[in-house]
N, C-alpha and C positions, 0 to 999 in steps of 0.2 A: 337491467342497466348494464351497459357494456363497459369493461375496464379499459382505460386508455392503454395503448401500446407504447411502452417505454421506448422501444427502438424507433418507432414512428415519430414520437415527440422529440427524441434526440436528433433525428435527421431534420425535422422541421426547425428546431432551434439552431442547429448548425447552419441551416440555410438562411437564418436571419429572422425567424418568426418569434417575436418577443412573447406572444401568448403561449407558445409551446413551452418556454422556460417556466412560466407561471404554473402551467399544468404539470410539468415535470417534477418540480421541487417536492411536492408532497409524496410523489410516487417513489423517489429515490432516497428520501430522508432516512427511512428506517434502515436501509442497507448501508448507507454512509455511517449511520450511528453504530451499527453492528461492527463495521470495519474499524471505526475509531475506538470503540470500546475494547475490541480485541487488541489493537495496537497499544493502547494505554495500559492494558493488563500486562504487557511485556516490558513496560518502562521500569527503570530503576526507581527505587524508593526516593522520595523527595521531588518527584516531578510535580509541576504546578498546573499543568493543563487539565481541564475537565473535558469529558466527552463532548458536551455541547459546544465548548469553545473550539475543539478540534474539528468538529463537523462544520461549524460556521466558517472557520478559516479555510477549510478545504473547499467548501461550497463557493466562497468568494473567489478563490483562485481558479476554480473550474469555470465560473462565470466570466472572469476576466480573460481567460485564455480561449474560451469557446472552442473546445477540442473538436476535431473532426469526428463525427458520429457515425461514419460509414460502417464501422465495425460493430455497431449495435450496443446492446446493454452490457455484455460482458467486457467489451473493449472500454466502454465508459467507466466501469468500475475498476478496470485496470489502471486507467489514467488517475482515477481517484486514489488508488493505492499509492501511486507515485507521489501524488500531492500530499497525502497523509504523511508519507515518509519525509518529504521536504519540510512540512510544518513541524514535525517532531524533531527533526535534525536542527532546524532553526531555533527551536525552543531550547534544545540541549546545548547548542552553541552559546546561546544567551546566558543560560545557567552557568555554563563552564567559564565564560568570560567574567561573570559576576563573582564566581567563587575562586577564580584563578586556578581552576583545576581541582580544587578541593571537593571531596565528596562524590567524584565521578566513580560509579561502580565499574568493576571489571566485567567484561563480557563473558557470559556463559552461553553455550550453544544448545542449551536444553530444548529450546523451541525449534531449532534446526535439526535436532536429532530425532524428533518425533514428527508426526504429521502436523503441518502448520496450523490447521484449524483446531486441533486438540491441545495445543501447547499452553501450559499455564504460564503465568508471569515468571520471568526469570532474571529480572534486573539487567537487561541488555544495555550496554553502553552504545547508544545510537550513533555517536560520533565515530567510534571504531567500526561499527557495522557499516555505516555510510561510506567511510573511507575504503573499507574492504570491498564493498559492492561497486564502488567507482573503479577500483583496480580490476575487479572481475569483469566489469562491463567493457573495459579496454581490451581484455583478453578474449572474452566470450560474451557478447551482448545478450545472446539467448539465455545463457545460464543466469546472468544477473536479472533479466526480466522474469524468469521463472521464480527466482527467490523473491523478488518484489511482489509478484502476484500471489504466491503461496503464503509468504510470511506476513506481508503487510495487508493484503486484501483478504487473506484467508480463503482464496479460491481453491476449490477441489482440483484434483488432477484433470478431470474432464473439463471443468470451466477454464482452467489455465490453457489447456489444449485448444479449446474453442477461441479464446482470446488471442492466442498466438498463431492460430491456423496450422497447428501441427497435431500429430497423433498423441493420445495419452501415453503410449509407450515412450515417445520422445520426451515428454514432460517428466516422466518417472526417471528416465536415464539422466537428463540434465539436472534434475533436482538432486539426485544422488551425488553426481560429480560436483555440483556447486556446493553442496553441504560439506563435502570432503575438502574442497579448496578453501572454503571459508574457515573451516576448523584449523587447517594448517596456517592460514594467513593471520588468524586471530589468536592462535594458540601460544 
């Protein structure tokens, strides 16, 4: 039995083939679940989203926007990371509005100080991180994208380099500079 090619299915879906989307869903679900679980592990105490909810909301947003799949699998999961960030930030904003600011945890940068995929939960204030990433994106879009892919998607240096079309050395350099910038911006 041959395993379907995720990149091929992404391209077929992007070209408008609805059957490709049906075939794609079970192939990417586990990776989306892994990304969502990692992202939720970094959430502050008191968050209300469950992994399945986050995956489903991310999937619905992916389907609604039908991203360009020319970049393949890694690019697709990079887009998913951005959408996971958006879902988490939307949920944090809703919680913040409900509580009028009460109970919002202060941001710690533990996950940004270590390798993204090895970071334990650290009670990140996603609103502050999102604001800082938006500011960073205005100054250096590449650095913001590296943080998004490494922190939210948990991509390795090599996967991030592939998604961005740069060398692993560039990713390491941008990751280091971005972490320093975020630490100052959030400190």
